[in-house]
C-alpha positions as CSV (number, residue, x, y, z in Angstrom):
1,X,-13.7,59.2,31.5
2,X,-12.0,61.1,28.6
3,X,-13.8,58.7,26.1
4,X,-17.0,59.9,27.5
5,X,-16.5,63.4,27.1
6,X,-15.2,62.7,23.3
7,X,-18.7,61.3,22.7
8,X,-20.8,63.7,24.8
9,X,-18.9,66.1,22.6
10,X,-19.4,64.1,19.1
11,X,-22.6,64.1,20.2
12,X,-23.0,67.9,21.0
13,X,-21.3,68.7,17.8
14,X,-24.2,66.7,15.8
15,X,-26.7,68.2,17.5
16,X,-25.7,71.4,16.5
17,X,-25.3,71.0,13.1
18,X,-28.8,69.5,12.8
19,X,-30.1,72.5,15.0
20,X,-28.2,74.8,12.5
21,X,-30.0,73.3,9.7
22,X,-32.9,73.6,10.8
23,X,-32.7,76.9,12.0
24,X,-31.8,78.0,8.3
25,X,-34.6,75.4,6.8
26,X,-36.8,76.9,8.9
27,X,-35.7,80.4,7.4
28,X,-36.1,79.0,4.0
29,X,-39.5,77.7,4.5
30,X,-40.1,81.1,5.8
31,X,-40.0,82.5,2.6
32,X,-40.9,79.7,0.3
33,X,-44.1,78.1,2.4
34,X,-42.7,74.2,1.9
35,X,-41.7,72.3,4.8
36,X,-38.2,70.8,5.6
37,X,-37.7,67.5,6.3
38,X,-33.3,66.4,8.1
39,X,-33.0,62.3,7.6
40,X,-29.7,61.0,9.7
41,X,-29.2,57.7,8.3
42,X,-27.4,55.7,11.7
43,X,-25.2,52.3,11.6
44,X,-27.3,50.2,13.4
45,X,-23.8,48.8,15.3
46,X,-23.5,52.1,16.7
47,X,-25.8,51.8,19.6
48,X,-23.8,48.4,19.9
49,X,-20.8,50.3,20.4
50,X,-21.7,52.9,22.8
51,X,-23.3,50.0,25.0
52,X,-20.3,48.0,24.6
53,X,-18.0,51.2,25.5
54,X,-19.8,52.3,28.6
55,X,-20.0,48.6,30.1
56,X,-16.4,48.5,29.5
57,X,-16.2,51.4,31.1
58,X,-17.7,49.8,34.4
59,X,-15.6,47.3,34.5
60,X,-12.7,50.1,35.2
61,X,-14.3,51.6,38.6
62,X,-11.8,53.4,41.4
63,X,-11.6,52.0,44.4
64,X,-9.8,53.2,48.1
65,X,-6.8,51.3,49.3
66,X,-7.2,51.2,53.1
67,X,-4.7,48.6,54.3
68,X,-1.6,46.5,52.7
69,X,0.1,43.5,54.8
70,X,-0.8,40.8,57.0
71,X,-4.1,38.8,56.6
72,X,-5.5,39.2,60.7
73,X,-4.6,42.9,60.3
74,X,-6.4,42.8,57.4
75,X,-9.5,41.1,58.4
76,X,-9.4,43.5,61.7
77,X,-9.1,46.7,59.9
78,X,-12.0,45.3,57.5
79,X,-14.3,44.4,60.3
80,X,-13.4,48.1,61.5
81,X,-14.4,49.3,58.3
82,X,-17.7,47.4,58.6
83,X,-18.5,48.7,61.7
84,X,-18.1,52.4,60.9
85,X,-19.1,52.7,56.9
86,X,-22.2,50.4,56.0
87,X,-22.4,52.3,52.5
88,X,-19.7,50.8,50.6
89,X,-18.7,47.0,50.3
90,X,-14.8,46.3,51.4
91,X,-13.2,43.3,50.5
92,X,-9.9,41.2,50.8
93,X,-7.3,41.3,47.5
94,X,-4.7,39.2,47.6
95,X,-1.7,40.3,45.6
96,X,1.7,38.0,46.9
97,X,3.1,38.6,49.6
98,X,0.3,41.1,50.6
99,X,-3.5,41.3,52.0
100,X,-5.1,44.3,51.0
101,X,-8.1,46.1,52.2
102,X,-10.2,47.3,49.1
103,X,-13.6,49.6,49.7
104,X,-16.3,50.5,47.3
105,X,-17.0,50.6,43.9
106,X,-17.4,53.8,42.5
107,X,-18.5,54.7,39.1
108,X,-16.3,58.0,39.3
109,X,-13.5,60.0,40.3
110,X,-15.4,62.3,42.2
111,X,-17.4,59.9,43.8
112,X,-14.2,58.2,45.0
113,X,-13.1,61.6,46.2
114,X,-16.6,62.2,48.2
115,X,-15.8,58.6,50.3
116,X,-12.3,58.9,51.0
117,X,-13.4,62.8,52.9
118,X,-15.8,60.5,54.4
119,X,-13.1,57.5,55.2
120,X,-10.3,59.0,55.7
121,X,-11.0,61.0,59.1
122,X,-11.3,57.0,60.2
123,X,-8.5,55.2,57.9
124,X,-6.2,58.4,57.6
125,X,-3.8,56.2,55.3
126,X,-6.2,55.2,52.8
127,X,-6.6,56.8,49.0
128,X,-7.6,56.0,45.8
129,X,-6.6,53.9,42.8
130,X,-8.4,52.3,39.9
131,X,-7.7,48.4,39.3
132,X,-5.8,47.0,36.5
133,X,-7.5,43.9,36.1
């Protein structure tokens, strides 16, 4: 999220500079009546870098954990969740020695918070986390 903010801040800065240059050249052009041009040379690898960065960010989406413990109870919790909520996929993950019920694959923390508000009515111990994989 911080990287996106930095990227968009940088992009805004570039656009502001270009706009300011355009405005100053417009003022100069109105006096001299000559057309102004702005050439911005961008390395073609920048677009690749931006795509790679955003695809890497999508791997670290937020999830909601409903339960951890034994396998039978995990299946019961997941089944209960699936009957009440169809908007978000759920799955059981194993981490020695417990099974965990994870739901959703939220792009932003805001999306996860909105889902948690609905889910926590039926699963009060649910919480948001970001998997470390």
